[in-house]
C-alpha positions in Angstrom: -14.6 121.5 -100.9 -15.1 124.4 -98.5 -17.5 125.0 -95.4 -18.0 128.6 -95.3 -20.7 131.3 -93.9 -22.7 133.7 -96.2 -21.6 137.0 -94.8 -24.4 139.8 -95.4 -27.0 141.5 -93.7 -28.1 138.4 -92.4 -25.6 135.1 -91.8 -26.7 132.3 -93.9 -25.6 128.5 -93.1 -25.0 125.9 -95.3 -27.5 122.6 -95.0 -24.9 119.5 -93.9 -26.7 116.4 -94.3 -23.7 114.4 -93.1 -20.5 115.2 -91.3 -18.1 114.7 -94.3 -14.9 112.3 -93.5 -12.8 114.9 -95.7 -12.7 118.7 -96.1 -10.6 121.2 -98.2 -10.5 124.6 -97.7 -9.7 126.2 -100.5 -8.5 130.1 -98.3 -9.2 131.6 -95.3 -12.2 133.9 -96.5 -15.5 133.5 -94.2 -17.6 132.7 -96.8 -15.2 129.5 -97.5 -14.3 128.7 -93.8 -16.2 130.1 -91.2 -18.6 127.1 -90.9 -15.7 124.8 -89.4 -16.4 126.4 -85.7 -19.6 124.9 -85.6 -18.7 121.6 -87.1 -15.5 121.5 -84.4 -17.7 122.5 -81.4 -16.7 119.0 -80.4 -13.7 116.7 -81.2 -13.8 115.1 -84.6 -11.9 112.8 -86.4 -12.1 114.7 -89.9 -9.4 115.6 -92.1 -9.1 119.3 -93.4 -6.8 119.7 -96.5 -5.3 123.5 -97.1 -2.2 124.9 -97.6 0.1 126.4 -95.0 -1.0 130.1 -95.6 -4.6 129.1 -95.4 -3.8 127.3 -92.1 -2.1 130.6 -90.6 -4.7 133.0 -91.5 -7.3 130.6 -90.5 -6.6 130.7 -87.1 -6.6 134.6 -87.1 -10.1 134.9 -89.4 -11.8 132.0 -87.3 -10.7 133.4 -83.8 -12.6 136.8 -84.7 -15.6 135.4 -86.4 -16.3 133.2 -83.0 -15.3 136.4 -80.5 -17.9 139.0 -82.4 -20.3 135.5 -83.4 -24.0 135.4 -81.4 -23.3 131.5 -81.1 -21.8 130.7 -77.8 -18.7 129.1 -79.1 -15.6 127.7 -76.5 -13.3 129.3 -78.7 -10.1 128.0 -77.6 -11.6 124.3 -77.5 -13.0 124.8 -80.8 -9.9 126.4 -82.6 -7.5 123.5 -81.0 -9.7 120.8 -82.7 -10.1 122.7 -85.9 -6.2 123.0 -86.0 -5.7 119.5 -84.6 -7.3 117.8 -87.7 -5.5 120.0 -90.1 -3.8 118.5 -92.9 -1.1 120.8 -94.6 -0.7 120.2 -98.5 1.5 122.1 -100.9 0.3 123.2 -104.6 0.6 120.3 -106.8 0.8 117.5 -104.7 -1.5 114.5 -105.4 -3.3 113.9 -101.9 -4.8 110.1 -101.5 -7.6 110.5 -99.4 -10.0 107.8 -100.8 -10.4 110.4 -103.3 -7.3 111.6 -105.2 -6.9 115.4 -105.2 -4.4 118.4 -105.5 -4.4 122.0 -105.2 -3.5 124.6 -107.5 -2.8 128.2 -107.2 -6.1 130.4 -107.6 -4.3 133.8 -107.4 -7.0 135.1 -105.1 -5.3 135.7 -101.9 -2.2 134.4 -100.2 -2.4 130.4 -100.1 -5.7 130.4 -102.1 -6.3 127.3 -104.3 -8.4 125.6 -106.8 -9.4 121.8 -106.2 -8.9 119.3 -108.8 -10.3 115.8 -108.0 -8.4 113.1 -110.2 -10.5 110.5 -111.8 -9.7 107.8 -114.7 -12.9 108.8 -116.2 -12.6 113.0 -116.1 -11.5 115.2 -113.8 -13.4 117.6 -111.6 -12.2 121.0 -111.2 -13.7 123.3 -108.1 -12.4 126.6 -109.0 -13.5 128.8 -106.0 -12.4 132.2 -105.9 -9.7 132.8 -108.4 -8.4 136.0 -110.4 -6.7 135.8 -114.1 -4.4 138.9 -113.2 -1.4 139.6 -111.3 -1.2 141.5 -108.4 1.6 143.2 -105.8 1.5 140.0 -104.0 -0.2 136.9 -106.0 0.6 135.5 -109.6 -2.5 134.6 -111.4 -4.5 131.6 -111.1 -2.8 128.4 -112.7 -4.6 127.9 -116.0 -4.7 124.9 -118.6 -5.9 122.2 -116.1 -7.5 119.3 -117.6 -10.9 118.3 -116.3 -14.3 117.1 -117.8 -16.2 118.9 -115.0 -15.7 122.5 -113.8 -17.7 123.9 -110.7 -17.0 127.7 -111.3 -17.5 131.0 -109.4 -19.2 134.0 -110.7 -18.6 137.0 -108.5 -18.1 139.2 -111.3 -19.9 137.0 -114.1 -22.0 139.9 -115.2 -21.5 141.2 -119.0 -20.6 144.8 -117.6 -18.2 143.1 -115.1 -15.2 144.4 -116.7 -12.5 145.4 -113.9 -9.7 148.1 -114.5 -6.4 147.5 -115.3 -3.8 147.7 -112.8 -2.6 150.8 -114.2 -6.1 152.4 -114.0 -6.5 151.2 -110.5 -3.1 152.8 -109.7 -3.9 156.3 -111.5 -7.3 156.5 -109.5 -5.9 155.6 -106.2 -3.0 158.3 -106.6 -5.5 160.7 -108.0 -8.0 160.3 -104.9 -5.2 160.0 -102.3 -3.5 163.4 -103.4 -6.7 164.9 -104.0 -7.7 164.3 -100.2 -4.3 165.2 -98.6 -3.8 168.3 -100.8 -6.9 169.3 -98.5 -5.5 168.1 -95.4 -8.0 165.8 -95.3 -8.0 162.0 -94.4 -8.6 159.0 -96.7 -10.7 156.3 -94.8 -10.4 153.0 -96.3 -13.1 150.0 -95.2 -11.2 147.0 -96.3 -11.3 143.0 -96.0 -8.5 141.9 -93.6 -7.3 139.3 -95.6 -6.0 139.7 -98.9 -7.2 143.5 -99.8 -5.7 145.5 -96.8 -2.3 143.9 -97.8 -2.4 144.6 -101.3 -3.3 148.3 -100.8 -0.4 148.8 -98.5 2.0 147.4 -100.8 0.5 149.6 -103.7 0.4 153.0 -101.2 4.3 151.8 -100.4 5.2 151.6 -103.8 3.7 155.1 -105.3 5.2 156.8 -101.7 8.6 155.6 -102.6 8.6 156.5 -105.8 7.2 160.0 -105.4 3.9 159.6 -107.0 2.1 160.2 -103.5 3.3 162.6 -101.2 4.7 160.9 -98.2 1.8 160.6 -95.4 1.2 158.2 -92.7 -0.9 155.3 -93.3 -2.4 153.7 -90.6 -3.6 149.9 -90.3 -6.4 148.9 -87.8 -8.3 145.7 -87.1 -6.7 142.3 -88.3 -5.1 143.8 -91.1 -1.8 144.3 -89.3 -2.0 140.7 -88.0 -2.5 139.2 -91.7 0.1 141.3 -93.2 2.7 139.7 -90.8 1.1 136.4 -92.1 1.7 137.2 -95.2 5.6 138.4 -94.9 6.2 135.2 -92.7 4.4 133.1 -95.9 6.0 135.2 -98.5 7.5 132.1 -100.5 3.6 131.8 -101.6 4.1 135.1 -103.3 4.9 135.8 -106.8 8.9 135.4 -107.5 9.4 139.3 -108.0 8.2 140.0 -104.3 10.4 137.8 -102.8 13.3 138.9 -105.2 12.6 142.5 -103.9 12.7 141.4 -100.2 15.7 139.1 -100.4 17.8 140.3 -102.7 16.7 144.3 -103.5 16.0 144.7 -99.6 13.0 146.4 -100.2 10.5 144.9 -97.9 7.4 146.7 -98.5 5.6 144.5 -95.5 7.9 146.5 -93.5 7.0 150.0 -94.9 8.2 153.1 -93.1 4.9 155.2 -93.9 2.7 152.4 -92.2 1.8 152.9 -88.4 -0.7 151.1 -85.6 -3.1 153.5 -83.3 -2.0 153.5 -80.2 -4.6 155.1 -78.5 -7.6 153.5 -77.7 -10.0 155.9 -79.0 -7.8 156.1 -82.2 -7.5 159.6 -81.8 -3.7 159.7 -82.7 -4.8 158.0 -86.1 -7.4 160.8 -87.1 -4.5 163.3 -87.8 -4.9 165.8 -90.8 -3.2 164.1 -93.6 -3.6 160.8 -92.9 -4.8 157.6 -94.4 -6.6 154.7 -92.5 -7.2 151.3 -93.6 -9.4 149.1 -91.6 -11.7 146.5 -91.2 -14.6 145.8 -91.5 -14.6 146.1 -95.5 -18.5 146.2 -95.7 -19.1 148.9 -92.8 -21.0 146.1 -91.0 -18.9 146.7 -87.5 -15.3 146.8 -86.6 -13.0 149.8 -85.9 -14.0 151.4 -89.2 -17.1 153.0 -87.5 -15.0 154.7 -84.8 -13.3 156.3 -87.7 -16.5 157.2 -89.8 -18.3 158.6 -87.0 -15.4 161.1 -86.7 -14.7 161.5 -90.0 -18.2 161.6 -91.6 -19.0 165.3 -91.1 -15.7 166.9 -92.6 -16.3 167.7 -96.6 -12.5 167.4 -97.1 -12.7 163.9 -95.8 -12.6 160.9 -98.4 -14.6 157.4 -97.8 -13.2 155.1 -100.2 -14.9 151.7 -101.2 -12.2 149.3 -102.4 -14.2 145.8 -102.3 -17.1 143.9 -102.9 -20.5 145.3 -101.1 -22.7 142.9 -100.3 -26.6 143.7 -100.9 -28.5 144.9 -97.5 -25.0 146.1 -95.9 -24.6 149.6 -94.8 -21.4 149.7 -97.6 -23.7 149.1 -100.4 -26.7 151.6 -99.3 -24.4 154.2 -98.8 -22.6 152.9 -102.8 -26.4 153.3 -103.4 -26.5 156.7 -102.4 -27.6 157.0 -99.0 -26.2 160.1 -97.3 -26.3 158.9 -93.5 -25.4 155.8 -91.9 -26.4 154.6 -88.4 -23.5 154.2 -85.8 -24.0 152.6 -82.4 -27.7 153.8 -82.5 -27.2 157.4 -83.8 -28.0 158.6 -87.3 -24.7 160.3 -88.7 -25.0 162.5 -91.7 -22.3 161.6 -94.5 -20.4 165.2 -95.8 -17.4 163.1 -97.0 -16.4 162.5 -100.4 -17.3 158.9 -101.4 -15.0 157.1 -104.1 -15.1 153.5 -105.3 -12.1 151.8 -106.0 -12.9 148.8 -108.3 -10.2 146.2 -107.0 -11.1 142.7 -107.1 -8.8 139.4 -106.6 -11.8 138.0 -108.7 -11.6 137.3 -112.3 -14.3 139.9 -114.2 -16.3 138.5 -116.7 -13.6 138.0 -119.5 -11.5 136.4 -116.9 -13.9 133.7 -116.3 -14.5 133.0 -119.7 -10.9 132.9 -120.5 -10.2 130.4 -117.9 -12.8 128.0 -118.5 -11.7 128.2 -122.4 -8.2 127.1 -121.0 -9.7 124.1 -119.5 -8.4 120.6 -121.4 -11.4 118.3 -121.9 -13.9 120.4 -120.4 -17.9 118.9 -121.0 -19.5 120.5 -118.4 -19.7 123.6 -116.3 -22.0 124.6 -112.9 -22.1 127.9 -112.1 -22.1 128.9 -108.6 -20.9 131.7 -106.3 -22.6 134.7 -108.1 -26.0 137.0 -108.0 -28.7 135.1 -109.8 -28.3 137.6 -113.1 -25.0 137.3 -113.3 -24.6 133.8 -113.3 -27.4 133.5 -116.1 -24.9 136.2 -118.1 -21.9 134.0 -117.6 -23.9 131.1 -119.1 -24.8 133.3 -122.0 -21.4 134.1 -123.0 -19.8 130.4 -122.5 -18.9 128.1 -125.2 -22.2 126.2 -126.6 -19.8 123.3 -126.7 -20.3 123.4 -122.5 -23.3 121.6 -120.8 -23.8 124.6 -118.4 -26.0 123.9 -115.3 -27.1 126.7 -112.7 -28.0 124.7 -109.4 -30.4 125.6 -107.1 -29.8 125.3 -103.2 -30.9 122.0 -102.4 -30.6 120.0 -105.8 -28.1 117.3 -106.1 -26.1 116.3 -109.3 -24.2 112.9 -110.1 -20.9 113.5 -112.1 
């Protein structure tokens, strides 16, 4: 279940002792899917199960990963090997791959899933990344599944990890945007290409149409545009209200009149006064955001707003922690622009994690993974004492 690469200051790879016959990819983010190219350097007969949106998005994400990777991939051949082995499955369908399992909406990004492994002696639930809140695009994770054992993520498992409500997020976004545009400044938003970028586009479009934000050009760069098209194409996997808006009300936020794509190679057309720029990469590890940052960093009217998790050691994390300069293409660039943080997340926060597990029927054992050590420990301390809780270390093996 999942085949990812840890993206941080340095890439880290999983230890795979034996190539599996069957793989489930829960969603398209690189930390859950980017090890596939390493497996499929050569042709294999390994079934890779996923939803249709994940298959569509994975092509985009993995092609980009191979392009910028220091590994020497035969990109076209590897991607074809992966796609040839993809097996599309819908939510709720029980798949028999020697072991029976089903995928269930996890509310994280388009097409994301939790995996329920079916067994007469007790089911195993692998949550992967999930959210218990509704968003502009997604319904919250399906809850109330039946499982004896759960493997749960803990990205925001710390006791102080309480995310703001959607209303609070919206109010802060409106405040930051209006404050920047009032000064004829530019708002630069480093964003993950899949999920966060599309959510921001829909939020900004809604606030501009509703008059809460003065209409301004929104430039999207990097893979955000291509992913936006995939989200629109697979909108049947989005929440019903969004489908209704597009199909019945004829309001299609995926085709907003406020959204543009830079046309010039140097991106000068996007760096106009009073613009909003949403671009990759989300942690300032490279990509088009660095071109914009170099141009905008020295102007006090401009704002840099982080909207996602910044991994330890990344330039984004260092700036959030107070650094006043950033190295861009060998040059040290001083940051005079305003720095803001909008605590958006497609993960469950501490309370959401506890709530989700409390709604799993028949749960006895919980394995806490996918989180910093302190946050895993704090989540363990908050769980019901009726669960047997494990904090597995790398290389440890358990039988369930």
